[in-house]
C-alpha positions in Angstrom: -0.3 10.7 -8.5 2.1 13.5 -7.9 5.7 13.9 -8.6 7.9 16.9 -9.5 10.4 16.2 -12.6 14.0 17.8 -12.0 13.9 21.9 -11.8 15.6 22.8 -15.1 12.3 20.5 -16.3 10.1 22.2 -14.4 10.3 23.7 -10.7 10.3 23.5 -7.4 13.2 20.8 -7.1 12.7 20.0 -3.9 10.9 16.6 -4.7 12.7 14.0 -5.9 11.3 11.5 -8.8 10.7 7.6 -8.1 13.5 5.2 -8.6 13.0 2.8 -10.9 10.7 0.4 -10.0 10.0 -1.7 -12.3 12.3 -3.0 -15.3 13.1 -0.9 -17.9 10.9 -0.8 -20.9 11.9 -1.6 -24.5 13.2 1.6 -26.6 10.4 2.9 -28.8 10.2 0.4 -31.6 10.5 0.9 -35.0 6.9 0.4 -35.9 5.9 3.9 -34.1 8.6 6.1 -36.4 6.4 4.2 -39.4 3.3 5.0 -38.1 3.2 8.4 -37.4 3.8 9.1 -41.0 -0.2 7.7 -41.0 -3.3 9.6 -40.3 -3.5 9.5 -36.6 -6.5 7.2 -36.0 -4.2 4.6 -38.2 -1.2 5.0 -36.7 -2.8 4.7 -32.7 -4.7 1.4 -34.0 -1.7 -0.7 -35.4 1.1 1.0 -32.8 -1.6 0.7 -30.2 -4.2 -1.9 -31.1 -7.9 -2.0 -30.0 -9.1 -3.6 -27.1 -8.3 -6.3 -25.6 -4.5 -6.2 -26.2 -3.4 -9.5 -28.1 -2.2 -10.7 -24.9 -5.8 -11.4 -23.8 -6.6 -12.9 -26.9 -4.1 -15.3 -26.7 -0.4 -15.9 -26.7 1.8 -13.0 -24.6 2.7 -12.8 -21.3 -0.5 -13.9 -19.9 -1.8 -17.4 -19.4 -5.5 -18.4 -21.1 -7.4 -21.6 -20.7 -11.5 -21.7 -20.9 -11.6 -17.8 -20.4 -9.9 -17.6 -17.4 -6.3 -15.8 -17.5 -3.5 -14.2 -14.7 -3.7 -10.6 -16.4 -6.0 -8.0 -18.5 -3.5 -8.0 -21.2 -1.8 -4.9 -20.2 1.3 -4.2 -22.0 3.0 -3.3 -19.2 2.0 -5.5 -16.4 0.7 -8.5 -18.3 0.0 -10.2 -14.6 -2.1 -7.1 -13.5 -5.9 -8.0 -13.1 -7.4 -11.2 -14.2 -9.7 -11.6 -17.7 -13.5 -13.2 -17.5 -15.4 -11.8 -15.0 -15.8 -7.7 -14.0 -15.6 -7.2 -10.2 -18.7 -5.3 -8.4 -18.3 -4.8 -4.9 -15.2 -6.0 -2.0 -16.4 -6.2 1.1 -12.9 -6.5 3.0 -12.6 -7.3 6.8 -9.2 -7.8 8.7 -7.9 -8.3 11.8 -4.1 -6.6 12.5 -1.8 -8.1 15.1 0.3 -4.8 15.8 3.0 -6.4 18.2 3.2 -9.6 14.9 2.7 -6.8 12.0 0.4 -9.6 11.2 -3.0 -9.3 8.8 -5.8 -11.7 9.0 -8.4 -11.2 6.5 -11.8 -12.4 5.0 -12.6 -10.5 2.0 -15.6 -11.1 -0.3 -15.6 -10.6 -4.1 -18.7 -9.8 -5.9 -18.5 -10.3 -9.8 -20.1 -11.3 -13.0 -18.8 -13.5 -15.3 -17.9 -12.3 -19.0 -17.5 -15.5 -20.6 -17.9 -19.2 -19.2 -15.3 -19.5 -16.3 -13.8 -23.5 -15.1 -11.3 -21.2 -13.2 -10.0 -17.0 -12.9 -7.0 -15.6 -11.0 -7.6 -12.6 -8.1 -4.2 -10.5 -7.2 -3.0 -11.2 -3.6 0.5 -11.7 -2.4 -0.5 -12.5 1.2 -0.9 -16.5 1.7 -3.8 -18.0 1.0 -5.8 -20.6 3.5 -9.2 -21.0 2.3 -11.6 -20.3 -0.9 -15.7 -20.6 -1.7 -17.4 -20.1 -4.8 -20.7 -18.6 -4.1 -20.2 -20.5 -0.8 -18.7 -24.0 -2.0 -15.2 -24.4 -1.0 -12.9 -24.1 -4.3 -9.4 -25.2 -5.3 -7.0 -22.8 -5.5 -3.3 -22.0 -6.0 -0.4 -19.3 -6.1 1.2 -18.8 -9.3 4.3 -16.1 -9.0 3.9 -13.0 -6.9 0.4 -12.5 -6.7 -1.7 -14.7 -9.2 -4.1 -16.4 -6.7 -5.5 -19.2 -9.2 -9.3 -20.3 -8.5 -11.1 -23.0 -9.9 -14.8 -23.3 -8.7 -16.3 -26.8 -8.0 -18.3 -26.4 -11.1 -18.0 -24.2 -13.8 -19.6 -20.7 -14.0 -21.9 -19.5 -16.7 -21.0 -16.7 -18.7 -23.6 -13.5 -17.6 -23.6 -15.3 -14.2 -23.1 -13.2 -11.3 -20.8 -14.6 -8.5 -19.2 -14.0 -5.1 -15.5 -15.5 -4.1 -14.9 -15.4 0.0 -10.9 -15.8 0.3 -9.4 -15.9 3.8 -5.9 -15.6 4.0 -3.0 -14.3 7.2 0.2 -13.3 6.6 2.8 -10.4 7.0 2.6 -7.9 4.1 5.7 -6.0 5.3 7.9 -9.2 4.7 6.8 -9.3 1.2 9.8 -8.9 -1.6 8.2 -8.4 -5.4 11.2 -8.8 -7.4 12.6 -5.5 -9.0 9.7 -3.8 -7.1 12.5 -0.7 -4.8 9.4 1.2 -3.5 6.8 -1.5 -2.1 3.4 0.0 -1.1 3.4 -1.5 2.7 5.4 0.9 4.5 5.9 0.5 8.4 6.8 3.6 10.7 6.9 3.7 14.5 3.8 1.6 15.8 2.4 3.0 12.3 1.6 0.9 9.3 0.5 2.6 5.5 -0.3 0.6 2.5 -0.8 2.8 -0.3 1.3 2.9 -4.1 0.4 3.1 -7.6 0.3 1.2 -10.0 -0.1 -1.8 -6.9 -0.8 -1.5 -3.8 -4.2 -3.7 -3.1 -2.5 -7.1 -3.3 -0.4 -6.8 0.2 -4.3 -6.8 1.7 -7.2 -8.0 0.2 -7.5 -10.3 -3.1 -9.1 -8.5 -6.5 -9.1 -8.0 -10.1 -6.0 -5.2 -9.0 -6.2 -3.2 -12.7 -7.8 0.1 -13.3 -9.8 -1.0 -15.7 -12.2 -3.0 -13.5 -13.1 -0.3 -10.5 -15.9 -1.4 -8.1 -17.2 -0.1 -4.7 -15.1 -0.8 -1.4 -16.5 -2.0 2.0 -13.4 -1.8 4.3 -14.0 -3.2 8.3 -10.9 -3.3 10.3 -10.2 -4.3 13.8 -7.4 -3.5 15.4 -6.4 -2.7 19.4 -8.3 -0.1 21.1 -5.7 2.4 21.4 -5.4 2.4 17.3 -7.1 3.7 14.8 -7.8 2.4 11.0 -8.1 4.5 8.4 -9.3 3.8 4.9 -11.6 5.4 1.5 -15.3 6.3 1.9 -17.2 7.3 4.9 -16.7 6.2 8.7 -19.7 4.0 8.9 -18.8 2.8 12.1 -15.9 2.7 15.2 -16.6 -0.3 16.6 -18.9 -2.9 15.3 -17.4 -5.6 16.8 -18.0 -3.7 20.4 -14.8 -5.8 21.9 -13.6 -4.3 25.5 -9.9 -4.4 24.1 -10.8 -4.0 19.7 -12.3 -1.6 18.1 -13.7 -2.3 14.2 -13.0 1.1 11.6 -15.7 0.5 9.0 -15.5 2.4 5.8 -17.8 2.6 2.6 -17.9 4.0 -0.3 -20.7 4.7 -2.3 -19.0 4.6 -5.7 -16.5 2.9 -7.6 -12.8 3.3 -7.8 -9.9 1.7 -8.9 -7.9 -1.0 -6.7 -4.8 1.5 -7.0 -6.8 4.2 -5.3 -8.1 2.6 -2.3 -5.5 2.7 0.6 -5.2 1.2 4.7 -3.7 3.0 7.6 -2.9 1.6 11.1 -1.9 3.7 13.9 -2.3 6.5 16.1 -4.1 9.6 14.5 -6.2 12.8 15.1 -8.9 12.9 13.1 -11.4 15.9 12.3 -15.2 15.0 11.2 -17.6 17.1 10.0 -20.1 18.3 6.8 -19.3 20.4 4.1 -21.6 21.2 1.4 -23.8 18.1 1.7 -21.2 15.8 1.9 -19.0 13.9 4.8 -15.5 14.5 5.3 -12.7 13.0 7.6 -9.5 14.5 7.9 -6.4 12.6 9.7 -2.5 13.1 10.4 -0.6 11.3 12.5 0.0 12.1 16.1 3.7 11.6 15.3 3.7 14.7 14.0 4.2 17.9 16.6 0.9 19.3 17.6 2.0 22.6 15.4 2.9 20.6 12.5 -0.6 18.5 12.5 -2.5 21.9 12.7 -0.3 23.1 9.6 -1.3 20.2 7.8 -5.3 20.3 8.7 -5.4 23.5 7.6 -4.2 22.4 4.8 -6.2 19.6 4.2 -9.3 21.7 5.7 -8.8 23.3 1.9 -10.2 20.7 0.4 -14.2 21.2 -0.1 -13.1 25.2 -1.7 -10.9 23.6 -4.0 -13.3 20.8 -5.2 -15.2 23.8 -6.0 -13.0 25.6 -8.1 -12.6 22.0 -9.9 -16.3 21.3 -10.3 -16.2 24.9 -12.3 -14.6 23.2 -15.6 -14.7 19.8 -14.5 -18.4 19.3 -13.4 -20.0 17.9 -10.4 -17.6 15.9 -7.9 -18.0 12.3 -8.6 -17.7 10.8 -5.2 -20.1 11.3 -1.8 -17.2 12.0 0.4 -13.8 13.7 0.7 -11.2 14.3 3.1 -7.4 13.7 3.2 -5.1 11.8 5.3 -1.1 12.4 6.2 0.7 9.4 7.8 4.2 9.7 9.8 5.0 7.0 7.5 7.9 7.3 5.4 6.5 7.9 1.6 8.0 7.6 -2.1 5.2 10.1 -3.2 4.3 13.3 -2.6 0.6 12.7 -3.0 -1.4 9.3 -4.2 -4.9 10.2 -5.8 -7.1 7.6 -3.2 -10.4 7.8 -4.0 -12.3 10.1 -1.6 -9.6 10.6 0.5 -5.4 11.4 -1.2 -2.6 10.0 1.1 -0.5 13.0 1.2 3.2 13.2 2.5 3.9 15.9 5.1 7.0 17.6 4.1 5.4 18.2 0.5 2.1 19.1 1.7 3.8 21.8 4.2 6.1 23.4 1.5 4.3 26.6 0.6 5.5 26.2 -3.0 3.8 23.3 -3.6 1.2 22.3 -1.0 -1.5 24.1 -3.3 -0.2 22.2 -6.6 -0.4 18.8 -4.6 -3.9 19.5 -3.0 -5.1 20.4 -6.7 -3.7 17.7 -8.6 -4.8 14.7 -6.4 -8.1 16.2 -5.9 -8.6 16.6 -9.9 -7.8 12.7 -9.8 -11.2 12.6 -8.2 -12.4 13.3 -12.1 -9.5 12.4 -13.9 -8.4 8.6 -12.6 -10.1 7.7 -9.7 -13.9 8.3 -11.4 -12.9 7.7 -15.2 -10.1 4.8 -14.8 -7.6 4.1 -17.3 -8.3 1.5 -19.7 -4.5 0.1 -19.7 -1.6 1.7 -17.6 0.0 3.3 -20.9 -3.0 5.2 -21.0 -1.8 7.5 -18.0 -2.0 10.6 -19.9 -5.4 10.6 -19.7 -4.8 10.5 -15.5 -1.7 13.0 -15.0 -2.1 15.3 -18.0 -5.2 16.5 -16.8 -4.6 16.4 -13.4 -1.8 18.7 -13.7 -3.4 20.4 -16.2 -6.2 21.2 -13.9 -3.7 23.6 -11.7 -3.2 25.6 -14.7 -6.5 26.3 -15.4 -7.2 26.8 -11.5 -4.6 29.0 -11.5 -5.9 30.9 -14.5 -9.6 31.3 -13.0 -8.2 32.8 -9.8 -6.7 35.7 -12.0 -3.3 34.4 -11.9 -0.7 32.9 -14.7 -2.5 31.9 -17.9 -2.4 28.4 -18.9 -1.5 29.4 -21.9 1.6 31.8 -20.4 2.6 28.1 -18.2 3.0 26.6 -21.8 5.3 29.0 -23.2 7.0 29.0 -20.3 7.4 25.7 -19.3 8.2 24.5 -23.0 10.9 27.0 -23.1 12.2 25.6 -20.3 12.5 22.0 -21.5 12.7 22.3 -25.2 16.2 21.6 -25.4 16.2 18.6 -23.3 16.2 15.5 -25.5 16.1 13.4 -23.0 12.8 15.1 -21.7 11.1 14.6 -24.9 12.4 10.8 -26.0 9.8 9.7 -23.2 6.6 9.7 -25.1 3.0 10.3 -23.9 1.7 6.9 -26.2 4.4 4.9 -24.7 6.1 6.1 -21.9 7.3 2.6 -20.6 6.4 1.1 -17.2 10.2 2.5 -15.9 9.1 6.1 -16.7 5.2 5.5 -16.3 5.4 8.4 -13.5 7.7 10.8 -15.2 7.4 13.6 -17.5 3.8 13.5 -17.8 3.6 15.8 -15.4 5.4 18.7 -17.6 4.5 17.1 -20.9 1.4 16.2 -20.5 -0.3 19.8 -19.4 1.8 21.6 -22.0 -0.1 19.4 -24.2 -3.7 19.5 -23.6 -3.1 23.6 -23.6 -1.6 23.4 -27.0 -4.4 20.7 -27.9 -7.1 23.7 -26.3 -5.4 26.3 -28.5 -6.0 24.5 -31.5 -9.5 23.2 -30.8 -10.6 26.5 -29.4 -11.8 27.4 -26.4 -15.1 26.6 -26.1 -14.6 23.3 -27.9 -12.0 22.2 -25.7 -13.9 23.6 -22.3 -16.6 21.1 -23.6 -14.2 18.6 -23.8 -12.7 18.8 -20.3 -16.5 18.8 -18.9 -17.7 15.4 -20.7 -13.9 13.9 -20.0 -14.4 14.3 -17.1 -18.1 13.2 -16.4 -17.7 9.8 -17.8 -19.6 9.3 -21.2 -19.2 6.5 -24.1 -15.8 5.1 -23.8 -14.5 1.5 -25.3 -14.2 -0.2 -22.2 -15.8 -3.8 -22.0 -19.4 -3.1 -21.1 -19.6 0.4 -21.8 -17.8 0.8 -17.8 -15.7 4.6 -17.4 -12.3 2.6 -18.0 -10.8 5.0 -21.0 -8.3 5.0 -23.1 -5.7 7.6 -24.9 -7.4 6.6 -28.2 -10.7 7.3 -26.9 -9.4 10.9 -25.6 -7.9 11.9 -29.6 -11.9 10.9 -30.6 -13.4 12.4 -28.5 -11.1 15.6 -29.1 -11.6 15.5 -32.7 -15.5 14.9 -32.3 -15.7 18.4 -31.5 -13.8 20.5 -33.8 -13.7 20.8 -37.5 -9.8 21.5 -37.3 -7.9 17.9 -37.9 -6.0 17.5 -34.5 -4.2 15.0 -36.3 -1.0 17.0 -36.7 -1.3 18.2 -32.8 -1.6 14.8 -31.6 1.3 13.6 -33.3 3.8 16.1 -32.2 2.8 16.4 -29.1 1.5 12.9 -28.4 3.5 10.6 -30.4 6.8 12.0 -31.7 10.2 11.6 -29.3 11.2 15.7 -29.8 10.5 18.9 -29.2 7.8 20.0 -31.4 8.2 22.7 -33.8 6.6 26.4 -32.1 3.9 26.8 -35.1 -0.2 27.3 -34.9 -0.3 23.8 -35.9 1.2 22.7 -32.8 -0.7 25.0 -30.4 1.1 28.0 -30.3 -1.3 30.6 -31.0 1.2 33.7 -30.8 
């Protein structure tokens, strides 16, 4: 996600920070301060814990019984996702009635049980009407806002592949989650968009809604013929139902993505389709924008293939088969969102000459950092946003512009006297500050680590990380933690990185300007 902090942290100042959307997190634990006196590996394990978190092993906020839990044990969002299985694909079929703003859906979830299951959970906030597990009707009940508990007719064995079919209908615009000020469902003038982070899928399809469990997505959307439906992946077809008065738009991803990196938009759009560098692309913008503005938006989005090449130069091959971009006329609370293959952009942000280039690079960098290599927990947000923000520094340097090291020094000087800025650590920003200083402290930290490691070792680290090497995720998937990052960095150098990690990732104050902290001049 793209976010611009206040001007005295880093210009430009035109983009407001997101309003607090979740309850304020507790202050940094005293334990962290004590742990920082220990070697970094020990400090990490004591403060953050290994996987799975304690809540997923028993106790805590999640409810466990016979292998299923209404949450993966994420310390920030305990009810997000479900334990006990890995989702592999979602086949989503929805029918949207614009007049009533009602969505009716039938989704098939393919999964594999990681433990024996007598029941399990999906995240879906819309009212459910029927559920089947392997084509046998199952009992279900909604707990809380979106925890759909499913009880199959018989237990599911550990290691067993199974499918869950869910039918549901409701009005997403009427859903209200307590404490959520900016919901992902956005309605405009005869136009609707559902997109957001850290959650959005529960407003339109059932899923294991946590980034540690990415899956492929096949979306079919039936709408009246005057409307278009836009989503992620390849536009496979646009009239599969062959109805006289309706079109069914089908979008398919070839590679997996986290659920928050999916989106759905229904409205009136201009589409531009084609192929570049062997990849199909679709760019779309709302026809609510004047023709001149749409032309500007398409000119910006059509830079995507060239920008992908610039990022590939240091991150390695692009991880998706498709590419594109989308600009709705509905109001967004973010400047950009890294929806896989097709980022969603705010129009005014993308057209801003001071910010548009950075926005494009940032969101496209997320195709590697966040969508392909996903978060293990939400408190690992550094591995998403720090890399995506640093990627722009690297791109500009490779173009012959300001060097990334000069950006480190300049940004440090602008922020060093701001104690509130440094109080938000990278190891535990808290849910209320999740999308906050990481966009500024994050790239500074990476550049400092680069200076300590050396250019060659750091370059190898970035490419290996972006391509998704081994992780601590269950089953060895591409979900990765901040601990994984520190271990991967340390493995590539004989220099002890403990001091630079402690200062830039753990400490709630500004690092001293020393060589050990990454200041090499």
